[in-house]
C-alpha positions in Angstrom: 59.7 18.8 -197.3 61.1 21.8 -196.9 64.1 23.4 -198.7 65.3 26.7 -198.3 68.8 28.3 -199.2 70.7 30.5 -196.8 73.3 33.0 -197.5 76.5 32.5 -195.4 79.0 35.5 -194.5 80.8 35.1 -197.8 78.7 36.5 -200.3 79.9 33.7 -202.9 79.0 30.9 -200.5 75.0 29.2 -199.7 73.8 26.4 -197.9 70.5 24.2 -199.2 68.5 22.6 -196.8 66.4 19.9 -198.0 64.0 19.0 -194.5 62.0 16.0 -194.2 58.1 17.2 -193.0 57.3 15.8 -189.3 54.3 13.5 -188.9 52.8 11.5 -186.3 53.2 8.4 -188.4 57.0 9.4 -187.9 57.3 9.5 -184.3 60.5 7.9 -183.9 62.2 10.4 -186.5 61.5 14.0 -184.6 65.4 14.4 -184.5 67.0 12.7 -187.8 70.9 12.8 -188.6 72.2 14.9 -191.0 74.6 14.8 -194.3 76.3 17.9 -195.1 77.6 17.5 -198.6 80.6 19.3 -200.0 80.5 18.9 -203.9 83.8 18.6 -205.8 85.1 20.6 -208.6 88.8 21.1 -208.4 88.2 24.1 -205.8 87.3 26.1 -209.0 83.3 25.5 -208.8 81.1 23.2 -207.4 79.6 20.3 -209.3 75.9 20.0 -209.3 76.2 16.0 -209.9 77.6 16.0 -207.0 75.3 18.0 -204.6 71.5 17.6 -205.0 71.1 14.1 -206.1 73.3 13.0 -203.2 71.3 15.4 -200.9 68.4 13.6 -202.3 69.5 10.3 -201.8 70.2 10.6 -198.2 67.1 12.2 -197.3 65.6 9.0 -199.3 67.8 7.3 -196.5 65.8 9.4 -193.9 68.3 11.8 -193.5 68.4 15.9 -193.6 70.3 16.6 -195.9 72.6 19.9 -196.6 74.3 21.1 -199.7 77.1 23.8 -199.2 78.3 25.8 -202.0 81.2 26.7 -200.7 83.7 30.0 -202.2 85.5 28.8 -205.3 88.1 30.7 -208.2 91.4 30.9 -208.8 91.8 34.0 -206.3 90.0 32.2 -203.6 92.2 30.7 -200.8 91.8 27.3 -199.0 91.0 29.5 -195.9 87.9 31.2 -197.3 86.2 27.8 -198.8 87.2 26.3 -195.4 85.9 29.2 -193.2 82.5 28.6 -195.5 82.4 24.8 -194.2 83.0 25.8 -190.4 80.2 28.5 -190.7 77.8 25.8 -192.6 78.3 23.0 -190.4 78.4 25.6 -187.1 74.8 27.1 -188.3 73.6 23.2 -188.5 74.4 22.4 -185.1 73.2 26.1 -183.7 69.9 25.1 -185.3 69.2 21.9 -184.9 66.4 22.1 -182.9 64.6 24.0 -185.6 66.2 21.6 -188.3 65.0 18.9 -186.7 69.1 17.3 -186.6 70.3 15.0 -184.1 73.4 17.2 -183.5 75.8 14.1 -182.1 74.9 12.8 -185.6 76.1 15.2 -188.3 78.1 13.3 -191.1 80.2 15.4 -194.1 80.4 13.8 -197.6 83.0 15.4 -200.0 83.9 14.3 -203.1 87.5 15.1 -204.8 88.0 18.9 -203.8 84.6 18.3 -201.4 86.2 15.7 -199.9 89.0 17.3 -199.0 87.2 19.9 -197.3 85.3 17.5 -195.7 88.4 15.8 -194.4 89.5 18.9 -193.4 86.9 19.9 -191.6 87.2 16.5 -189.9 90.6 16.9 -188.9 91.1 20.2 -188.3 88.0 21.9 -187.3 87.7 22.9 -183.5 84.0 21.2 -183.2 84.3 18.3 -185.6 81.3 16.2 -187.2 80.0 12.7 -185.8 81.6 11.0 -189.4 83.2 11.3 -192.6 82.2 10.2 -196.4 84.9 10.9 -198.6 84.6 10.1 -202.4 87.7 9.9 -204.4 89.1 12.5 -202.2 92.2 15.1 -202.4 93.8 14.6 -199.1 98.0 15.4 -199.8 98.9 18.7 -200.1 100.9 18.5 -203.3 97.7 18.3 -205.4 97.6 21.9 -205.1 100.3 22.1 -207.1 98.4 21.3 -209.8 95.7 23.8 -209.3 98.2 26.5 -207.9 96.6 26.5 -204.5 98.1 25.7 -200.8 95.9 23.1 -199.3 96.8 21.3 -196.0 97.4 17.6 -196.3 94.9 16.2 -194.2 96.6 13.0 -192.9 99.2 15.0 -191.3 96.1 16.3 -188.9 94.6 13.2 -188.3 94.1 12.3 -184.6 92.6 10.2 -182.2 89.3 12.7 -182.1 89.0 12.4 -186.2 85.5 11.1 -187.0 85.4 7.7 -188.5 85.3 7.6 -192.1 84.3 6.1 -195.0 86.3 6.5 -198.0 86.1 5.0 -201.8 88.2 5.7 -205.0 89.0 3.6 -207.7 92.2 2.4 -209.2 91.7 4.2 -212.7 91.1 7.4 -211.5 94.0 9.5 -212.8 93.1 13.0 -211.4 93.1 12.2 -208.1 95.5 9.2 -207.5 94.3 6.4 -204.8 97.3 7.3 -203.1 95.3 10.5 -201.3 92.9 7.8 -200.0 95.4 5.1 -199.1 97.9 8.0 -197.1 94.3 8.9 -195.4 93.5 5.1 -194.7 97.0 5.1 -193.1 96.7 7.8 -190.5 93.2 6.5 -189.8 94.6 3.2 -188.6 97.7 4.8 -187.3 95.7 6.8 -184.9 92.9 4.1 -184.2 90.2 5.8 -185.8 87.3 3.5 -186.9 87.2 3.4 -190.8 86.0 1.5 -194.4 87.7 2.2 -197.2 86.6 0.5 -200.6 88.8 1.1 -203.8 87.4 -0.4 -207.0 89.1 -1.8 -209.6 87.8 0.6 -212.2 86.2 4.1 -212.5 86.8 7.6 -213.9 87.3 10.5 -211.5 83.9 12.0 -210.7 81.3 9.7 -210.9 79.1 10.9 -208.0 76.3 8.6 -207.6 77.5 6.6 -210.8 73.8 6.6 -212.2 72.6 7.8 -215.3 70.6 10.2 -213.5 74.1 11.9 -212.5 76.0 10.6 -215.4 75.6 14.2 -217.5 74.4 11.8 -220.6 77.8 10.2 -220.9 78.4 6.1 -220.5 81.6 6.0 -218.6 80.2 8.1 -215.6 77.6 5.3 -215.0 79.5 2.3 -213.0 76.9 0.1 -211.1 79.4 -1.2 -209.2 81.3 1.6 -208.2 77.4 3.4 -207.3 77.7 0.4 -204.6 79.3 3.4 -202.4 76.2 4.9 -201.6 74.1 2.0 -199.7 77.8 1.2 -198.1 78.4 4.4 -196.6 75.0 4.4 -195.4 75.2 1.2 -193.7 78.8 2.4 -192.4 76.8 5.2 -190.8 74.4 3.0 -189.2 77.0 0.6 -187.8 78.5 4.0 -185.8 75.2 5.6 -185.1 72.2 2.9 -184.9 69.1 3.2 -187.4 65.9 5.0 -186.1 64.3 3.1 -183.1 62.0 0.7 -183.3 59.6 -0.4 -180.9 60.7 2.3 -178.3 64.3 0.4 -178.3 67.2 2.2 -179.7 69.1 -0.1 -182.2 72.4 1.7 -181.5 75.4 -0.8 -181.5 73.6 -3.2 -179.2 74.2 -0.6 -176.8 71.8 -0.6 -173.7 70.1 2.5 -173.2 68.8 1.6 -169.7 71.2 -0.6 -167.3 74.7 0.7 -166.6 78.2 -0.9 -167.6 80.1 -1.4 -170.5 77.7 -1.4 -172.7 75.8 2.3 -171.9 76.9 5.0 -174.3 79.0 7.2 -173.0 77.1 10.1 -172.7 74.8 8.3 -170.3 77.3 7.2 -167.8 78.8 10.9 -167.7 75.3 12.1 -167.0 75.8 10.2 -163.9 78.6 11.6 -161.7 79.8 8.0 -159.6 80.0 6.5 -163.1 81.7 9.6 -164.1 84.3 9.6 -161.7 84.8 6.2 -162.2 85.7 7.0 -166.0 87.9 10.2 -165.5 90.2 7.9 -163.2 91.0 5.7 -166.2 90.4 7.3 -169.4 92.8 10.3 -169.5 91.6 13.7 -171.4 88.6 11.9 -171.5 86.3 14.8 -171.2 88.2 17.5 -173.4 87.7 14.1 -176.1 84.0 14.5 -175.7 84.2 18.2 -175.9 85.7 17.9 -178.8 84.1 15.6 -180.3 81.0 15.0 -179.1 80.0 11.8 -181.5 82.3 9.6 -179.0 79.7 9.9 -177.0 77.3 7.5 -178.4 79.8 5.1 -178.2 79.9 2.3 -175.2 83.3 1.6 -173.1 82.9 -1.9 -175.0 82.9 -0.6 -178.0 85.8 1.8 -178.0 87.4 -0.7 -176.6 87.2 -3.2 -180.0 87.7 0.0 -182.3 90.4 2.0 -180.5 91.9 -0.3 -177.9 94.9 2.1 -177.8 92.6 4.7 -175.9 90.2 1.9 -173.7 92.6 -0.9 -173.1 91.2 -4.5 -171.9 92.5 -4.3 -168.6 91.0 -0.9 -168.2 87.8 -2.0 -169.6 87.9 -4.9 -167.1 89.0 -2.6 -164.3 85.9 -0.1 -165.2 83.6 -2.7 -165.5 84.3 -4.0 -162.1 84.1 -1.1 -160.4 80.3 -0.4 -162.0 79.1 -3.8 -160.6 81.2 -3.1 -156.9 79.7 -0.2 -156.7 76.1 -1.5 -157.7 75.6 1.5 -160.2 
């Protein structure tokens, strides 16, 4: 494993990278998906409990992992913290080759205030991550009053270009009310964005992995039921991206990488001019959508119809299938 710390433009911010070594015995993982972690801390600090332990857990699942310790403090406006997030995400994308990262498969994972920062990047970012994992997240601007900061309400910025999201929280979280997660889920639902929401019946705020190792010795910070969120979020990422390929076959959502049709990933179809012309004639703003949210290129027409029928209706899907077959593409 390689580990290094990169200083960002703002002297208060650092990006820590945890990178797998390459091996001939791991030939199907020359490029890996990645998770960029934003710890919580009320925008006053970055919790160690929600940083490296989460990154190392993601590494154990085969991901490249990064932790952003963004600018915090009473005198630091949200804009500075957000600029750190944009810079960190941009650095990973720009250096994807040397970091062995699949730049179309970068998820952001944030907790509490870090969840707000992750949701802001996913909804407001000019270039968006491929997925969001939001743990007991702040999402509403009203939460800013308690910390005397102006915060954007991230549900207000959700569009159909917002990436898929896994959200978890607890009913008994007194610090960040459950409505923050509910409002975010409602906005995703209205926009037709794929999401998974888990509201556990009990659990304190700030549980991180909810394991003894991340409890700081406090029994109330250990909760095996809530701790299920981690493996469930990894399963969610596999659902949208697929797992590492085996036997030279892609496992991405049952999609067909080798023949052309409605089960072929969009990015493959768009590389073929005849296919591209068929798609853009039916799907308004497709090229702009893929430019804004490159991870959408991992989906097939059929998957997009299932999860975003307002973008690709059943009639559109049938028409494109006929045209692709008619032209023997």
